[in-house]
TORKOL-4160 file (C-alpha; in steps of 0.2 Angstrom, whole numbers, padded with zeros to 4 digits, m for minus):
383
<pt num="1" X="0401" Y="0578" Z="0488"/>
<pt num="2" X="0405" Y="0575" Z="0506"/>
<pt num="3" X="0387" Y="0577" Z="0511"/>
<pt num="4" X="0383" Y="0560" Z="0503"/>
<pt num="5" X="0396" Y="0551" Z="0514"/>
<pt num="6" X="0396" Y="0545" Z="0532"/>
<pt num="7" X="0411" Y="0547" Z="0544"/>
<pt num="8" X="0418" Y="0530" Z="0540"/>
<pt num="9" X="0417" Y="0533" Z="0521"/>
<pt num="10" X="0425" Y="0550" Z="0523"/>
<pt num="11" X="0440" Y="0542" Z="0533"/>
<pt num="12" X="0442" Y="0529" Z="0519"/>
<pt num="13" X="0441" Y="0542" Z="0505"/>
<pt num="14" X="0454" Y="0552" Z="0515"/>
<pt num="15" X="0466" Y="0537" Z="0517"/>
<pt num="16" X="0465" Y="0533" Z="0498"/>
<pt num="17" X="0468" Y="0552" Z="0494"/>
<pt num="18" X="0483" Y="0552" Z="0505"/>
<pt num="19" X="0490" Y="0536" Z="0497"/>
<pt num="20" X="0487" Y="0543" Z="0480"/>
<pt num="21" X="0495" Y="0560" Z="0483"/>
<pt num="22" X="0509" Y="0555" Z="0493"/>
<pt num="23" X="0514" Y="0538" Z="0486"/>
<pt num="24" X="0507" Y="0537" Z="0468"/>
<pt num="25" X="0506" Y="0554" Z="0460"/>
<pt num="26" X="0525" Y="0558" Z="0462"/>
<pt num="27" X="0529" Y="0542" Z="0452"/>
<pt num="28" X="0515" Y="0542" Z="0439"/>
<pt num="29" X="0523" Y="0551" Z="0425"/>
<pt num="30" X="0539" Y="0541" Z="0426"/>
<pt num="31" X="0530" Y="0524" Z="0427"/>
<pt num="32" X="0520" Y="0529" Z="0411"/>
<pt num="33" X="0536" Y="0534" Z="0402"/>
<pt num="34" X="0545" Y="0518" Z="0407"/>
<pt num="35" X="0531" Y="0506" Z="0406"/>
<pt num="36" X="0535" Y="0501" Z="0424"/>
<pt num="37" X="0523" Y="0490" Z="0433"/>
<pt num="38" X="0519" Y="0497" Z="0450"/>
<pt num="39" X="0523" Y="0482" Z="0461"/>
<pt num="40" X="0529" Y="0492" Z="0476"/>
<pt num="41" X="0514" Y="0503" Z="0476"/>
<pt num="42" X="0502" Y="0488" Z="0475"/>
<pt num="43" X="0511" Y="0480" Z="0490"/>
<pt num="44" X="0507" Y="0497" Z="0499"/>
<pt num="45" X="0489" Y="0496" Z="0493"/>
<pt num="46" X="0488" Y="0478" Z="0500"/>
<pt num="47" X="0494" Y="0485" Z="0517"/>
<pt num="48" X="0481" Y="0498" Z="0517"/>
<pt num="49" X="0468" Y="0485" Z="0513"/>
<pt num="50" X="0464" Y="0491" Z="0496"/>
<pt num="51" X="0466" Y="0474" Z="0488"/>
<pt num="52" X="0454" Y="0466" Z="0499"/>
<pt num="53" X="0440" Y="0479" Z="0499"/>
<pt num="54" X="0426" Y="0466" Z="0495"/>
<pt num="55" X="0433" Y="0451" Z="0505"/>
<pt num="56" X="0424" Y="0448" Z="0522"/>
<pt num="57" X="0434" Y="0452" Z="0537"/>
<pt num="58" X="0435" Y="0434" Z="0543"/>
<pt num="59" X="0444" Y="0430" Z="0527"/>
<pt num="60" X="0457" Y="0444" Z="0529"/>
<pt num="61" X="0448" Y="0458" Z="0520"/>
<pt num="62" X="0440" Y="0474" Z="0523"/>
<pt num="63" X="0422" Y="0468" Z="0522"/>
<pt num="64" X="0417" Y="0483" Z="0512"/>
<pt num="65" X="0406" Y="0485" Z="0497"/>
<pt num="66" X="0406" Y="0492" Z="0479"/>
<pt num="67" X="0403" Y="0510" Z="0485"/>
<pt num="68" X="0418" Y="0510" Z="0497"/>
<pt num="69" X="0428" Y="0503" Z="0483"/>
<pt num="70" X="0422" Y="0517" Z="0471"/>
<pt num="71" X="0428" Y="0530" Z="0484"/>
<pt num="72" X="0445" Y="0521" Z="0484"/>
<pt num="73" X="0447" Y="0519" Z="0465"/>
<pt num="74" X="0442" Y="0537" Z="0461"/>
<pt num="75" X="0456" Y="0543" Z="0472"/>
<pt num="76" X="0469" Y="0531" Z="0465"/>
<pt num="77" X="0464" Y="0534" Z="0447"/>
<pt num="78" X="0466" Y="0553" Z="0450"/>
<pt num="79" X="0484" Y="0550" Z="0453"/>
<pt num="80" X="0488" Y="0536" Z="0441"/>
<pt num="81" X="0475" Y="0526" Z="0430"/>
<pt num="82" X="0487" Y="0512" Z="0428"/>
<pt num="83" X="0488" Y="0508" Z="0446"/>
<pt num="84" X="0469" Y="0511" Z="0447"/>
<pt num="85" X="0464" Y="0499" Z="0434"/>
<pt num="86" X="0475" Y="0486" Z="0442"/>
<pt num="87" X="0467" Y="0488" Z="0459"/>
<pt num="88" X="0450" Y="0489" Z="0450"/>
<pt num="89" X="0452" Y="0472" Z="0440"/>
<pt num="90" X="0459" Y="0464" Z="0456"/>
<pt num="91" X="0444" Y="0468" Z="0466"/>
<pt num="92" X="0429" Y="0469" Z="0454"/>
<pt num="93" X="0434" Y="0456" Z="0441"/>
<pt num="94" X="0444" Y="0443" Z="0450"/>
<pt num="95" X="0439" Y="0444" Z="0469"/>
<pt num="96" X="0421" Y="0447" Z="0466"/>
<pt num="97" X="0416" Y="0432" Z="0456"/>
<pt num="98" X="0425" Y="0420" Z="0469"/>
<pt num="99" X="0416" Y="0429" Z="0483"/>
<pt num="100" X="0399" Y="0428" Z="0474"/>
<pt num="101" X="0400" Y="0411" Z="0465"/>
<pt num="102" X="0414" Y="0402" Z="0473"/>
<pt num="103" X="0412" Y="0387" Z="0484"/>
<pt num="104" X="0416" Y="0389" Z="0503"/>
<pt num="105" X="0432" Y="0379" Z="0499"/>
<pt num="106" X="0437" Y="0391" Z="0485"/>
<pt num="107" X="0433" Y="0406" Z="0495"/>
<pt num="108" X="0444" Y="0401" Z="0510"/>
<pt num="109" X="0458" Y="0395" Z="0498"/>
<pt num="110" X="0459" Y="0411" Z="0487"/>
<pt num="111" X="0451" Y="0426" Z="0495"/>
<pt num="112" X="0464" Y="0428" Z="0509"/>
<pt num="113" X="0478" Y="0427" Z="0496"/>
<pt num="114" X="0470" Y="0440" Z="0486"/>
<pt num="115" X="0466" Y="0452" Z="0500"/>
<pt num="116" X="0484" Y="0451" Z="0506"/>
<pt num="117" X="0490" Y="0455" Z="0489"/>
<pt num="118" X="0500" Y="0438" Z="0489"/>
<pt num="119" X="0492" Y="0435" Z="0472"/>
<pt num="120" X="0485" Y="0447" Z="0460"/>
<pt num="121" X="0470" Y="0443" Z="0450"/>
<pt num="122" X="0465" Y="0444" Z="0432"/>
<pt num="123" X="0450" Y="0441" Z="0421"/>
<pt num="124" X="0451" Y="0431" Z="0405"/>
<pt num="125" X="0435" Y="0433" Z="0394"/>
<pt num="126" X="0440" Y="0441" Z="0378"/>
<pt num="127" X="0447" Y="0430" Z="0363"/>
<pt num="128" X="0453" Y="0434" Z="0346"/>
<pt num="129" X="0435" Y="0431" Z="0338"/>
<pt num="130" X="0425" Y="0435" Z="0354"/>
<pt num="131" X="0426" Y="0453" Z="0360"/>
<pt num="132" X="0409" Y="0462" Z="0362"/>
<pt num="133" X="0401" Y="0446" Z="0358"/>
<pt num="134" X="0407" Y="0436" Z="0373"/>
<pt num="135" X="0396" Y="0422" Z="0370"/>
<pt num="136" X="0406" Y="0418" Z="0354"/>
<pt num="137" X="0421" Y="0412" Z="0364"/>
<pt num="138" X="0429" Y="0395" Z="0359"/>
<pt num="139" X="0442" Y="0391" Z="0372"/>
<pt num="140" X="0437" Y="0373" Z="0376"/>
<pt num="141" X="0436" Y="0365" Z="0393"/>
<pt num="142" X="0434" Y="0346" Z="0392"/>
<pt num="143" X="0430" Y="0335" Z="0407"/>
<pt num="144" X="0443" Y="0322" Z="0411"/>
<pt num="145" X="0440" Y="0313" Z="0428"/>
<pt num="146" X="0441" Y="0325" Z="0442"/>
<pt num="147" X="0449" Y="0339" Z="0431"/>
<pt num="148" X="0445" Y="0349" Z="0416"/>
<pt num="149" X="0457" Y="0351" Z="0401"/>
<pt num="150" X="0458" Y="0369" Z="0395"/>
<pt num="151" X="0464" Y="0374" Z="0377"/>
<pt num="152" X="0463" Y="0392" Z="0370"/>
<pt num="153" X="0469" Y="0410" Z="0369"/>
<pt num="154" X="0463" Y="0425" Z="0379"/>
<pt num="155" X="0467" Y="0442" Z="0374"/>
<pt num="156" X="0469" Y="0459" Z="0382"/>
<pt num="157" X="0471" Y="0452" Z="0400"/>
<pt num="158" X="0475" Y="0466" Z="0412"/>
<pt num="159" X="0489" Y="0461" Z="0424"/>
<pt num="160" X="0490" Y="0445" Z="0416"/>
<pt num="161" X="0509" Y="0444" Z="0416"/>
<pt num="162" X="0509" Y="0448" Z="0435"/>
<pt num="163" X="0493" Y="0439" Z="0441"/>
<pt num="164" X="0494" Y="0423" Z="0451"/>
<pt num="165" X="0476" Y="0419" Z="0448"/>
<pt num="166" X="0464" Y="0420" Z="0433"/>
<pt num="167" X="0446" Y="0419" Z="0431"/>
<pt num="168" X="0444" Y="0410" Z="0415"/>
<pt num="169" X="0428" Y="0407" Z="0404"/>
<pt num="170" X="0428" Y="0392" Z="0393"/>
<pt num="171" X="0416" Y="0382" Z="0383"/>
<pt num="172" X="0410" Y="0365" Z="0391"/>
<pt num="173" X="0396" Y="0363" Z="0379"/>
<pt num="174" X="0396" Y="0367" Z="0360"/>
<pt num="175" X="0377" Y="0364" Z="0358"/>
<pt num="176" X="0373" Y="0379" Z="0367"/>
<pt num="177" X="0380" Y="0397" Z="0365"/>
<pt num="178" X="0377" Y="0406" Z="0382"/>
<pt num="179" X="0373" Y="0390" Z="0392"/>
<pt num="180" X="0388" Y="0381" Z="0386"/>
<pt num="181" X="0401" Y="0392" Z="0395"/>
<pt num="182" X="0408" Y="0388" Z="0412"/>
<pt num="183" X="0419" Y="0399" Z="0424"/>
<pt num="184" X="0435" Y="0392" Z="0431"/>
<pt num="185" X="0448" Y="0398" Z="0444"/>
<pt num="186" X="0465" Y="0395" Z="0436"/>
<pt num="187" X="0481" Y="0396" Z="0445"/>
<pt num="188" X="0495" Y="0404" Z="0435"/>
<pt num="189" X="0507" Y="0390" Z="0441"/>
<pt num="190" X="0496" Y="0377" Z="0433"/>
<pt num="191" X="0505" Y="0368" Z="0419"/>
<pt num="192" X="0500" Y="0373" Z="0402"/>
<pt num="193" X="0497" Y="0392" Z="0406"/>
<pt num="194" X="0509" Y="0404" Z="0398"/>
<pt num="195" X="0510" Y="0423" Z="0394"/>
<pt num="196" X="0510" Y="0427" Z="0375"/>
<pt num="197" X="0511" Y="0443" Z="0367"/>
<pt num="198" X="0513" Y="0459" Z="0378"/>
<pt num="199" X="0503" Y="0473" Z="0370"/>
<pt num="200" X="0510" Y="0490" Z="0367"/>
<pt num="201" X="0497" Y="0503" Z="0371"/>
<pt num="202" X="0492" Y="0521" Z="0368"/>
<pt num="203" X="0489" Y="0524" Z="0387"/>
<pt num="204" X="0489" Y="0514" Z="0404"/>
<pt num="205" X="0507" Y="0510" Z="0400"/>
<pt num="206" X="0511" Y="0505" Z="0418"/>
<pt num="207" X="0497" Y="0492" Z="0417"/>
<pt num="208" X="0503" Y="0477" Z="0407"/>
<pt num="209" X="0490" Y="0470" Z="0395"/>
<pt num="210" X="0494" Y="0452" Z="0388"/>
<pt num="211" X="0489" Y="0437" Z="0379"/>
<pt num="212" X="0486" Y="0421" Z="0390"/>
<pt num="213" X="0489" Y="0404" Z="0382"/>
<pt num="214" X="0480" Y="0389" Z="0388"/>
<pt num="215" X="0488" Y="0373" Z="0381"/>
<pt num="216" X="0481" Y="0356" Z="0389"/>
<pt num="217" X="0480" Y="0366" Z="0405"/>
<pt num="218" X="0472" Y="0354" Z="0419"/>
<pt num="219" X="0461" Y="0363" Z="0431"/>
<pt num="220" X="0453" Y="0354" Z="0446"/>
<pt num="221" X="0434" Y="0351" Z="0444"/>
<pt num="222" X="0432" Y="0359" Z="0461"/>
<pt num="223" X="0438" Y="0375" Z="0454"/>
<pt num="224" X="0422" Y="0378" Z="0444"/>
<pt num="225" X="0413" Y="0394" Z="0449"/>
<pt num="226" X="0395" Y="0392" Z="0452"/>
<pt num="227" X="0388" Y="0377" Z="0441"/>
<pt num="228" X="0394" Y="0370" Z="0425"/>
<pt num="229" X="0386" Y="0381" Z="0411"/>
<pt num="230" X="0383" Y="0396" Z="0422"/>
<pt num="231" X="0399" Y="0405" Z="0415"/>
<pt num="232" X="0390" Y="0418" Z="0404"/>
<pt num="233" X="0379" Y="0423" Z="0418"/>
<pt num="234" X="0394" Y="0425" Z="0430"/>
<pt num="235" X="0403" Y="0435" Z="0417"/>
<pt num="236" X="0389" Y="0447" Z="0415"/>
<pt num="237" X="0386" Y="0449" Z="0433"/>
<pt num="238" X="0404" Y="0452" Z="0436"/>
<pt num="239" X="0405" Y="0465" Z="0422"/>
<pt num="240" X="0392" Y="0475" Z="0431"/>
<pt num="241" X="0404" Y="0478" Z="0445"/>
<pt num="242" X="0418" Y="0480" Z="0433"/>
<pt num="243" X="0409" Y="0494" Z="0423"/>
<pt num="244" X="0406" Y="0503" Z="0440"/>
<pt num="245" X="0425" Y="0501" Z="0442"/>
<pt num="246" X="0428" Y="0509" Z="0425"/>
<pt num="247" X="0416" Y="0523" Z="0429"/>
<pt num="248" X="0426" Y="0527" Z="0444"/>
<pt num="249" X="0442" Y="0526" Z="0434"/>
<pt num="250" X="0434" Y="0538" Z="0422"/>
<pt num="251" X="0429" Y="0550" Z="0437"/>
<pt num="252" X="0447" Y="0549" Z="0444"/>
<pt num="253" X="0455" Y="0554" Z="0427"/>
<pt num="254" X="0442" Y="0567" Z="0424"/>
<pt num="255" X="0445" Y="0575" Z="0441"/>
<pt num="256" X="0463" Y="0575" Z="0437"/>
<pt num="257" X="0460" Y="0584" Z="0421"/>
<pt num="258" X="0450" Y="0597" Z="0429"/>
<pt num="259" X="0463" Y="0600" Z="0443"/>
<pt num="260" X="0477" Y="0601" Z="0431"/>
<pt num="261" X="0467" Y="0613" Z="0419"/>
<pt num="262" X="0462" Y="0625" Z="0433"/>
<pt num="263" X="0479" Y="0626" Z="0441"/>
<pt num="264" X="0487" Y="0629" Z="0424"/>
<pt num="265" X="0474" Y="0642" Z="0420"/>
<pt num="266" X="0477" Y="0651" Z="0437"/>
<pt num="267" X="0496" Y="0651" Z="0435"/>
<pt num="268" X="0498" Y="0655" Z="0416"/>
<pt num="269" X="0496" Y="0673" Z="0411"/>
<pt num="270" X="0491" Y="0680" Z="0394"/>
<pt num="271" X="0491" Y="0699" Z="0391"/>
<pt num="272" X="0495" Y="0702" Z="0409"/>
<pt num="273" X="0480" Y="0692" Z="0416"/>
<pt num="274" X="0478" Y="0674" Z="0422"/>
<pt num="275" X="0471" Y="0663" Z="0408"/>
<pt num="276" X="0458" Y="0658" Z="0421"/>
<pt num="277" X="0450" Y="0676" Z="0418"/>
<pt num="278" X="0446" Y="0671" Z="0400"/>
<pt num="279" X="0427" Y="0668" Z="0398"/>
<pt num="280" X="0431" Y="0654" Z="0386"/>
<pt num="281" X="0442" Y="0645" Z="0399"/>
<pt num="282" X="0429" Y="0648" Z="0413"/>
<pt num="283" X="0416" Y="0640" Z="0402"/>
<pt num="284" X="0426" Y="0625" Z="0399"/>
<pt num="285" X="0430" Y="0623" Z="0418"/>
<pt num="286" X="0412" Y="0625" Z="0422"/>
<pt num="287" X="0406" Y="0612" Z="0410"/>
<pt num="288" X="0419" Y="0600" Z="0416"/>
<pt num="289" X="0415" Y="0602" Z="0434"/>
<pt num="290" X="0396" Y="0600" Z="0431"/>
<pt num="291" X="0398" Y="0584" Z="0420"/>
<pt num="292" X="0410" Y="0576" Z="0433"/>
<pt num="293" X="0398" Y="0579" Z="0447"/>
<pt num="294" X="0384" Y="0572" Z="0437"/>
<pt num="295" X="0395" Y="0556" Z="0432"/>
<pt num="296" X="0399" Y="0554" Z="0450"/>
<pt num="297" X="0381" Y="0554" Z="0456"/>
<pt num="298" X="0377" Y="0541" Z="0442"/>
<pt num="299" X="0392" Y="0530" Z="0448"/>
<pt num="300" X="0388" Y="0532" Z="0467"/>
<pt num="301" X="0370" Y="0527" Z="0463"/>
<pt num="302" X="0375" Y="0511" Z="0453"/>
<pt num="303" X="0387" Y="0506" Z="0467"/>
<pt num="304" X="0374" Y="0508" Z="0481"/>
<pt num="305" X="0362" Y="0497" Z="0471"/>
<pt num="306" X="0375" Y="0483" Z="0469"/>
<pt num="307" X="0379" Y="0484" Z="0487"/>
<pt num="308" X="0360" Y="0482" Z="0491"/>
<pt num="309" X="0359" Y="0466" Z="0480"/>
<pt num="310" X="0348" Y="0475" Z="0468"/>
<pt num="311" X="0349" Y="0473" Z="0449"/>
<pt num="312" X="0360" Y="0486" Z="0442"/>
<pt num="313" X="0365" Y="0481" Z="0424"/>
<pt num="314" X="0356" Y="0497" Z="0417"/>
<pt num="315" X="0363" Y="0508" Z="0430"/>
<pt num="316" X="0381" Y="0501" Z="0429"/>
<pt num="317" X="0380" Y="0504" Z="0410"/>
<pt num="318" X="0373" Y="0521" Z="0412"/>
<pt num="319" X="0387" Y="0526" Z="0424"/>
<pt num="320" X="0401" Y="0518" Z="0413"/>
<pt num="321" X="0394" Y="0527" Z="0397"/>
<pt num="322" X="0392" Y="0544" Z="0405"/>
<pt num="323" X="0408" Y="0544" Z="0415"/>
<pt num="324" X="0419" Y="0538" Z="0401"/>
<pt num="325" X="0412" Y="0551" Z="0389"/>
<pt num="326" X="0414" Y="0564" Z="0402"/>
<pt num="327" X="0432" Y="0558" Z="0405"/>
<pt num="328" X="0436" Y="0560" Z="0387"/>
<pt num="329" X="0428" Y="0577" Z="0385"/>
<pt num="330" X="0438" Y="0583" Z="0401"/>
<pt num="331" X="0454" Y="0576" Z="0394"/>
<pt num="332" X="0452" Y="0585" Z="0378"/>
<pt num="333" X="0447" Y="0601" Z="0386"/>
<pt num="334" X="0461" Y="0600" Z="0399"/>
<pt num="335" X="0473" Y="0599" Z="0384"/>
<pt num="336" X="0465" Y="0614" Z="0376"/>
<pt num="337" X="0467" Y="0624" Z="0391"/>
<pt num="338" X="0485" Y="0620" Z="0392"/>
<pt num="339" X="0487" Y="0624" Z="0373"/>
<pt num="340" X="0503" Y="0618" Z="0366"/>
<pt num="341" X="0510" Y="0614" Z="0383"/>
<pt num="342" X="0497" Y="0601" Z="0385"/>
<pt num="343" X="0505" Y="0591" Z="0370"/>
<pt num="344" X="0521" Y="0589" Z="0380"/>
<pt num="345" X="0526" Y="0575" Z="0392"/>
<pt num="346" X="0532" Y="0589" Z="0404"/>
<pt num="347" X="0513" Y="0591" Z="0409"/>
<pt num="348" X="0502" Y="0578" Z="0415"/>
<pt num="349" X="0488" Y="0583" Z="0403"/>
<pt num="350" X="0496" Y="0573" Z="0390"/>
<pt num="351" X="0496" Y="0557" Z="0400"/>
<pt num="352" X="0478" Y="0560" Z="0405"/>
<pt num="353" X="0473" Y="0562" Z="0387"/>
<pt num="354" X="0481" Y="0545" Z="0382"/>
<pt num="355" X="0474" Y="0536" Z="0398"/>
<pt num="356" X="0456" Y="0542" Z="0395"/>
<pt num="357" X="0453" Y="0535" Z="0378"/>
<pt num="358" X="0452" Y="0517" Z="0384"/>
<pt num="359" X="0438" Y="0520" Z="0396"/>
<pt num="360" X="0426" Y="0520" Z="0381"/>
<pt num="361" X="0433" Y="0504" Z="0374"/>
<pt num="362" X="0436" Y="0491" Z="0388"/>
<pt num="363" X="0423" Y="0481" Z="0398"/>
<pt num="364" X="0410" Y="0485" Z="0385"/>
<pt num="365" X="0412" Y="0499" Z="0372"/>
<pt num="366" X="0402" Y="0515" Z="0372"/>
<pt num="367" X="0391" Y="0507" Z="0359"/>
<pt num="368" X="0388" Y="0491" Z="0369"/>
<pt num="369" X="0383" Y="0502" Z="0384"/>
<pt num="370" X="0370" Y="0510" Z="0374"/>
<pt num="371" X="0363" Y="0493" Z="0368"/>
<pt num="372" X="0362" Y="0487" Z="0386"/>
<pt num="373" X="0353" Y="0503" Z="0392"/>
<pt num="374" X="0341" Y="0503" Z="0377"/>
<pt num="375" X="0336" Y="0485" Z="0380"/>
<pt num="376" X="0332" Y="0489" Z="0398"/>
<pt num="377" X="0322" Y="0504" Z="0393"/>
<pt num="378" X="0312" Y="0495" Z="0380"/>
<pt num="379" X="0308" Y="0481" Z="0393"/>
<pt num="380" X="0298" Y="0495" Z="0403"/>
<pt num="381" X="0287" Y="0498" Z="0388"/>
<pt num="382" X="0285" Y="0480" Z="0381"/>
<pt num="383" X="0268" Y="0473" Z="0382"/>
């Protein structure tokens, strides 16, 4: 799909590809087996500018947009989805809301730190009783002078144990559901912030997912993002970018599945012929390649829309829906092409299969994406 890229975008894609192939891929299987957080790789990603993709140049970032970020994320995820989701969350869910909704003081204070990788960012929305229905959250934020006191529990926080900065959504008004939520920038070093349970997961084992506990945590009122009561709007706007990020993660994993399946099919012989000569295998590879290309076009289109400042909730959900389903189909087919070998840790198809599953679950399940898309479609026909 190089014909869709300009020279600068090709150079960026190539830089990300070299980083993925040279630095990430050789360690990916070991990191997954050991559950080892990729701290050194993230430092290298910061040096390459990949942790400050959306941050303006005057604040130490790359001054790029969501399309450029998608190019980088696809290459990184092709090598290791654990590294990929860390970079995605840092850019899409932590940096983006500060850039879009933060005061000038917040932008100048935190964006350079995030761009340099001196602090990693995390996103705290989900709670024990508030998953798909984010507006049901109950974490409380009570005003006390020039601070807010936060109390509550956040679940499934990617990079939560390693992050230095959290975007936290809490309820400032119990009389209103969506209009009673406010977004805060919370420093990990703040008293009252602690890491709870560390989840043991099927996949993405080198990306740590934890519970974040807020106990009488005092946050300066100046750390409110946007206006008080705008948190739900901020969360949804941010998730549009996050869903494009997960679509690119899905693309990276799916492409890795196709690469692994094709190489195995060419190298493996059955009856004196490469497995790749089998029409059954050819058909699997053909469908994988076609679906990946279609998912890529959907994702690129959504990213371009977001960069243009256009509404893109429907397009982001479409990209996330189709790319994540394509990813899971590609993972299953890659394992089938490998046969029994695909079930072994000796071959990366096993890791791809495990890592793929979550793409249909987080940042809005497949069912939630269909609801979002349907509502936008029906609006076109409502009188």
